[in-house]
Each structure stands twice: as structure tokens, then as C-alpha cells.
N, C-alpha and C positions, 0 to 999 in steps of 0.2 A: 236603418242608418248605422248603428253600431250593434253588433250582435256578438254576445259572449257564449261560448259553448264549452261547458265543463272547464272553465278557466280556474287555475290556481296559481298563486304567486306567494313567495316567501323570501326571507333574507337569511343568509347564512345557514341554509338548510332547514330552517324552522318555517313552518307554514303560517302565513298571515291571512290570506284569503284562499278559499278552496270551493271547488265544485259550483262555480258560479255560472249559471245559464239564465241570461236575460236579454232583452232587446230594448234599446233606446231609440224609439221610433221618430221619424221626422215630425217636428212641431210639438213633441211632448214636453212636458215640464216635470222634472223630478227633484225633490230634495233627498239628499243622502245624509243619514244620521248615524250616530254611533259614539261610544265614548272616545276619549283621546287615546291614540295608539291603536284604534281598531282596524285602521287601514283606509280611512276615507281618502287621504292624499294619494296613497298607493292606487286606489280605484281609478281616481281621476287621471293619474299618470298612464295607467293602462288604457284609459279612454282616448287619450291623445297620442298614443303610441311611444311614449318616452321609455316605457318598460315593456318587455315582451313576457307573455305568461310562460311559467315553468311547464305547465301542462295545459291542454286544451287549445282553443283557437279563438281568435277575435277577427271579425270581418268589419271593415270600415267602408261603408257605401259600396258593399258587395264585393270587396277585395280583401283577402287575407293579409294580415299584417306581415306574417312570416315570409310571404312571397314578394314583398315590396322592395324595389330598389331604392337607393338614396334619394333619387329625384321623385319617386313616388311618395316617399315620406314627407319630403319637403312640400309637395302639393297638398298632402293629407293635412299638414300643420296649418296651412292657410285656410282650410275649411273648418278648422276647429279653433275658436278663440279661447284663450285662457286667462283668467284673472287669479293670480296666485295669492296665497295668504299674506306673504311678505311682498308688497309692491316694490320692485326695484326699478329705478329710474337712472338715467345718466344725469348726474347732479349739475354739470356744466351746461346742460341744454334746458331751454325753457319749456314749459308745458306742451305747447304746440308741437315743437319738434320731437319731444318724447313720444307724444301720441302718434306722430307720423312715421316713427322709426320702422314699423313692420313693412311699410311701403318702400322705404329706402333699402331695406335688406332684400326686398323682392325685386329691386331695380326699377321701381316705379316712382314717378314724381307725384307729390301730393297736390290734389286740386284744392286751391286755397278756399274756394267757395264751399266745397264739400267738407273740408276740415273745420271751417268756421261754423258750419251748420251742425257738425258733430259735437264741437265744443259747446255750442248753445244748447244742444240736446241734454248734455250732462251738466249744464249750469256752470260752465267754466269759461265763457267768453271773456270775462273781466280778468281772468287769470291766465290767459294764453301766453303772455310774456313773462310770467313768474317763474322762478327756478323751484325745482321740487322741494328744496328745504323751506321754502316759504309757504308750502301748502299745509293745510290742516289734515287730520286723518280721513275726514269725509272727502275732502277735495282730492286726496291721493287716491282714494278707492274709485272715485268717479273718472279720474284721469286714467286709472288702470283699465276701467271698463271701456272707455273710449278707445284706448289703445288695442284692446281686444277685439273690438268689432270694426276697426277701420278697414280691414280687408273683406268686410261683408261675409263672414263665415256662416256656414249652415248650422253650427252648434257653438254654444257658449258654455264653458266649464268654469264654475267660480268656487274657489276653496276658501270657506269661512270669510266671505267678503264683508260681512258685518261684525266680525269678531271684536274689532276695537272701536266700534262707532256707538254713539248714543242711540236712543230709540228712534227719535225723529229722522236722523240721518239713515238709520237702517231701513226705515219705511220708505225714504226717498229712493234709496238704491234699489229696494224691492220693486217699486213702481217701474223703474227703468227696465228691470229684468223682465217684468210682466209685459211692458211694451214690446220688447224684442220678441218675446213668445208670440204675441198677437200679430207680429210681422212674418210669423212662420218659423223662427228660429227654435231649435231644440235647446233647452236649458237644463243644466244639472248644477245644483247648488249643494255643496256640502256645508252643513251646519249643525251646531249643537243647540241652537236656539229655537226651542219648540214654539215660543210665541211668535217668532217670524213666520214659521209654518202656518200657524193658525191665522196670521193676519193675511196670508196669501190666499187661503181658501176661498174667500168670497170674490177674489179677483181673477183666479185662474184654476183651471182643472189640473191639479197637481197631484202626482203620486209620490208617496213617501217610501224611500228604501232605507232599511235599517241594516247596519252590519252587526251581526250577532252570531256567536259560535263560529266565526271565520267565514260566514256566508252572508251575501247580500240578499235580504228577504223583503217582501212587501209588508210594510209595517200595518199594524192593526188599526181599528177604527178609533182607538183612543186618541190618536193624534189628529 
């Protein structure tokens, strides 16, 4: 699905990630760990094509990013949903319209029944008409997840999705991610919470990637 071949990336001439060669295959579930500033968010941006590698190559669904035209990149983004660390919503629009925004951007009309079903899946049916400012942290994260999957992407990337949530809400969000994986979606979750990774192990066959010494490595058995 996404293949990194000797990929490196840095800012201002300083390397942050280097010599990365790995494959995120269809239907896999990966956790990405590493200390703050190690490059987790940068790695995710490389995964959805926001950043181009300084060296090496990345292939998305068999096509190299460097050779993609603007329309190709737009189509790629529809196949990869992203839950950002800082959930941004349009504050003047209710939750349901915020969730449906990717459809509007793509020039598609939201099917009301499907939208209602999606909001029910994330437990926000009763909050469909609420404004973002009225949502709790957990509700915002679940709304962000709904927005990320409304285009039925093949892959979902989540950047510290439970960072500001209590443990019960973190487990609830994890359950939704596991359900998506069981539907065949590829999931990549950047997190510093090792307890979340341990909680996932009985539910899903997950691989743990760790950023160490500027490289993304398969973590050891201690996780």
C-alpha cells in the first residue's frame, strides 16, 4: 500500500528521519512510537504525501509520489484519512456539517442516512447539531475520526489521537480504530502511550514501529 525505499527527511538541512525502508501493507495495524520531536508527525506527513522525501522514494498504491500530478495527489488524499493531533473544525458549523466537509470539498452530496449511521457509530448522534465549541475532548476526537473516514479511505493515520483523553475515552477510541482495521482498513497510530499499545494487543495483530536514531525500526518484544 505505502512503500518507503531509503527515505530521508529533514528541516533546514538537518536530518530528522533517515534511511527508512518499510512497507505499510493493506489491512495492517501499526503503532508508531518515539519521544517528542523524534519525527512521528513528520513520518505521518510523508505517509499522506504532504511532505516529499529529501532522498529515496515513496510509492502509494503502486505509484511514486514524485511522479504524481496535482489531481493524482488529490485522489491519493481521498484514500488516506487523517486524524490530526489538533482537531480543527469550522466553529460556525454543527458537528454533522463538519464531519461531512470532505464530501463537500470533493463536490459530493452527503447521504443523510449514511451520515447519521456514521455519527451513531462514533456515538455522536445526539450531538449532530452541536457546535464544535460545545464538544468535550473525547467528542472532538470522535468527530475528527468520523470526518477522516467519511470518504471510506483505504488507510487511516492518527496522530496522538488519545493524547488529551482520559483512559476510558482512550479505550473507546481504540475500539473504533480496531473495528476499522477489521473492516480491512490499514491503521497507523502515532502515540507515546505504551499502555494503549498493550491494551490493543489482545484485540488486534499490531506491529509497533519505534523512531530511534533517526530511523523507523520494528520495536522489541518488551512492548
